[in-house]
N, C-alpha and C positions, 0 to 999 in steps of 0.2 A: 370375199369375207366368209368365214365359216358360219354355217347355219346355226342360229341360236337354239339352245335347248328348249324343249316344249314349254317349260314353266315361264321362261322369259318371253316366248312368243305369245303365250296366253295373256300375260300382263300387258304387252303392247297392244294386243287386240282389245283388251278392256280400256286402255288409255285412248285408243282410236274411236271406239264405238260408244262407250259409256261416258268417258270424260271429254270426248270430242276435242282432244288436243290438236293444235295446229300442226301442219306438216313439218314445219321447222322444229317444233318441240319434239315431235315424234322421232325426227332424225337424231336429235340430241339424245333422246332416251335409247334409241337403237344403238347408236355409237357407244353410249355409256355402258350398256349391258354387254355389248361385244367386247369392250375393254375388260369388264369384270370376268366374263367367261374365259378370256385368254389368260388372265392372271390365275384363275382357279385351275385351269388346265396345267399351267406351269407348276403349280403346287400339288397337283393330283388331288384336288379337293372337289367333292360333289357339291353342286349348287345348293341342295337341300340340307347338307350337313355342315355348312359354313358356321363356324363358331364366332363368338365375339372377339376372342383373342386373335383368331385368324383375320377377322375384319380389321382389327387395329393394325396388324402387320401389313395388310394390303395398303392401308392409308399411309403408313410410314414409308412403304416402298414407293408410292407415288411422290412423296415428299423428297425422298433420296434421288429420284429420277429428275428432280428439278422442276416438277410441275408447279405452276403458280398456285398460291393459296385459293384464288377464286376458281381455278379450274378443278382443284381437288374438291372444293365445296360443291361444285356442280355435280361431279361424279358421285359423291357421297349422297347427295340429295336424290339423284336418280336411283341409286342402289337402295336407299332407304325406302323410297316409295314402292319399288318393286317388291321388296321383302315384306312391307306392311300389307300389301295386297295378298301375297302368298300366305301370310299368316291368317288373314281374314278368310281365305279359302281352305284353311286347315292343312296346307301343304308343308308348312314349317311350324315349329313350336316356338320360335323366338325370332325377333328381328335383330340380326347381328350388328346392324348399323345404328340402332337406337342409341342416342347420346354421344355418338361419335362425331366430332367436329373437326373441320380442317384447321390447320395452323393459321393464326391471325396474319392477315396481310400487313406488311409494314405501312405505316402511315406515310402518304406522299409528303415530300418536303414542301413547305410553303413557298409560293412563288414570290420572288422579290426582284425589283428592278436593280440594275447596276447603279452605282453612285452617280455616274455622269447622266444616265437616263433620268433618274429621279430628280436631280437638280434641274435638268433641262425641262422636265414636265412642270415642276413647281414654278419655274420662271417663265414659262411659255406665254407668249401673247399671240392669240389667234390673228390671222390676217384680216378676217372680217369680224367686226364686233357690232351686232345689231343693237344691243342695249348696253351702254357702258356701266350701268348700275349692276346688271346681272353679271357682267364680266368682273366687276370688283368683288361681288359675292363669290363667284366661282374661284377666283384666285385665292381668296381668303380660306375657302373650304379646302382647297388642295394643300395649301400651306399648313393648315392645322392637321390634316390627315397624315402628311409626311413629317412635319416639324414636331408634332406632339404625339404621334402614334395613336391617335384616337380610333376607336371603332366607329363605323358609320352611324350606328344608333346613338353613340355618345355625342358625335358631332351634331346630329340633327336635334338632339335633346337639349342643346345649350340654349340658355336664355340670355337676354341682354343684361338683366339685373340679378344679383344674388338674392335668394329668398329661401325660406324653409321648403317651399313647394317646388323649387327649381331642381331639375335633374343635374344641371351643371351650368357653369358660367365662366366667363373670362375676366380675369383681373389684370387689366393692362398696366396698372400702377406697380403691382408686385411682379408682373411678368409670369403669371401662372394661369393654368386652366384647371378648374375644379370640375370633376366629372363623377357621375354615379355609374359605376361599371357593373359587370355581371355579379349576381348574388347580392345586389344592393350595397356593394363595397365602394366607398368613396376614395378617391385618390387625387393628388395634385401633381400636375405635370408641368415642367417649365415651358414657357412660351418663347420660342426663338425670336431673334430680331426680325427676320424676314416675315414670320407669321404675324408679329405685332404690327409691322408696317402695313401688311395686307389687310389686317383687321381694321386698322384706323381708316384705311381707304374705303372699306365697306361701310363702316359705321357712319362715315360722312354722308352717305347717300341712302342708307337703309330706310330712314323715315319716309323717303319718297315712294317706297314700295310697300312698306308694312301697313297692314290694316290697323285702325285705331284700337289700342289696347292689346295688340298682339305681343306676347312676351318673348317669342322665339327670336334668337339671334339671327338665324338664317331663314329668310322667307322666300317663297316663290313669287311668280309673276302676279298671282292673285292676292298677295299680301299676307298669306298664312304660312305656318311652319313648312319648310321645304320637305318634300316627300323623298323616300328612298329611291324610287324610280327616277326622279329628277336628278338626284346625285349620281346614280349609275350611268344614266344616259349622258350627262354632262362630262363625266370623267372619261368615258369611252370616246366621245367625240374629241375631247381635248387631247387625248393620247394620240389619236389618229392625226390630228392637226399638227402635233409636235413631232410626228414621225417615229413614234415608239415602235419597237420591234414586236411587241406582243399586246394582246388584249389586256387592258388595265382595268381593274375593279378596285373599289375603295379599300378592301382589306389588303390588297397588294401593297398599298402605300404604308399600311401599318407594319406589314412584314419587312418592307424596305427600311423603315425607321429602326426596327429592332436589329436587323442584320447589320446595318451600317454602323449603329452604335456599338455593337459587339465587335465588329471588325476594328474599330478605332480604339476602344477602351479595354476590351477583354473582360469587362466586369459584368458577369452574368447576374449577380444579385441586384445590381443597380438597374439593369435592363428589366429584370423581373418586376421591380417596384414601379418602374415607369410604365410598363405595360399593364400593371394591375393583375398579374397572374397570381393565383392563390398558391400554386405549387411550382417549385423550381423546375420540375420535370417538364412542365408545359413550355418553359422558356428554353430548355436545353436543346430543342429541335433547331434553334438558330445557330447552335455551335456547329451543326453539320453544314449549314450554309456557309459559315465562316471557314470551315475546313475546305469546302469546295473552292472558295475564293483563294485561299492560300495555295491550293493545288494548281489553280490556273496560273497564279503568279510564278510558281516553281516551273511549270511546264514551259512558260514563255521566257523565263529568265535564266534558269540554271543551265550551265554548259553540259551537264551530264543528263539532262532531262530528255534530250533527243539524240538519236543516232547521228 
């Protein structure tokens, strides 16, 4: 590797001695400055005369080369730190990387189970059931997460009885779940037949576990409102027991609810209402999942999809 110019070497010495950066971080800084020096050499630009317009072109060049947004952000951070120090030393009059940001990384698609996997998980009965009452509770919670698309907090916030102070409740007679979602927005979600059946099974034994006066619909072994850690641990273990191919968390069932509804209906507005999204753009991410599903069907079934 070409030796770094003196300014960059001095900055690295400062980072090593004064900032006491770790060897790994120093290696990242060294590699980043070597990358910058090579780019400057290609453009016949002196390190101290780099302008803001030239810095922007360097960032655009990294993007055109296909560098990931996170990698670009890391390089810009290193370069920004180096020129900030050079400015403090009076070696440059401006930091050309000030205010320069990497392109936004695309948001990862939400992970959803396939329809068969979701149905298998919802209907799974573990081989060993230490407490049939807790098993009834767990089955009802899974059915509500997948069957009604509830967030974990919405599920845990449900009460047995409707009241002004309740965050949410289930109305078995009307077949609806009333929840208080993000931003204090209330919504009503239909309760499927499988979820209603599972809830009746849980309500038949709930009073055996619930502490006196406890309003929560779902309670833990000690009789009080079930905790998030309990829900996550239960779902992870249940997924393993059911032979699921991936780690399953509560929000994955909400994603599955949305994706499977969209695959079947194609009605984005209806899915938005059922999920309680304030903006349609939040729901639109599920159309990408739907396109992936259609692409897999095409690849598997169309005679011209394969050579």
